[in-house]
C-alpha angles and dihedrals in degrees: 000000000000119000114313115255095200141024138199144149135254142175135226111245100183140010094258100078100271115146126187121214140144123291089227090058094060101025097104098031121122091183132015132207122196120203112197126168092340095313121113121201142154119272133202127205108237101171139003144173114202094193092055090037095230132131135177121222121195124204126187094238137078120266104202095176110064139149136253117227119229105230095178123108111280117246129209111252098029111154111243134197121196123198126189150121111269104176093215089066097053138267099299129075118282133214131215132166141199143129140283099258100188130014097206121102100183124119112279141157094288101012128079117212113276098030133111127214117233139176092222112130109237137183136196107285094040088090111121094015123132123264111204127197126207092282092067090244123109121264089192145305128277114265122156146333148193127224125207095276093049091048092051092049093049092049092051090050087057094049102261114137104182118110119236134215124234108318133169121183116194123182135199130195107258115252091222090057090047091054091051092048094048090049090050090054095043094242115159114235142149121245134194113219101170110046097192100132117078115202130200119262090239093054093046092050094046093055094035092060089059092055093048124099135186120230121212118193121207 
């Protein structure tokens, strides 16, 4: 391929070469490359949902390191870890952490249905990357965000006139919605229904890096 014209992140969801990412990451791609644990191969989109901003990429190779999906009800204050490949931070994977700010996933002024609000700092290139909670399973994948200017503009469009201080709203696709979508498409995956075990941040990150993949769009 020539030089990539777009980048994003993704995560292996089973051992059969299925990778989950955002629809907006692959929407304008003619060809897709997946880089996973030092191996680069061609990927093919096999399913997507633009409203939920998810897409499934299949590669013809095994993916032995893959995530579990937390299918329990989300709880305010959950610790979250996001992994991804924002180009502005270098060629390797990057880590950021925060909390689950709001447990609702219904449609709202700034939130599309099926998304959870977090305080995790995110950058371009994180899109499609996994967001783990303290169980070591994913609570969702990175999707979209608003900075202070975008928040102010959106509020004015809705008739609010008060100024705001520094605000960043970052949203992830809800893991419960991801489970339903994967079931609908018959995609094998592992889920975690009883999140009793809390793992260390270091352990979650070490394994999470192995499940992570970079997407290059051509």
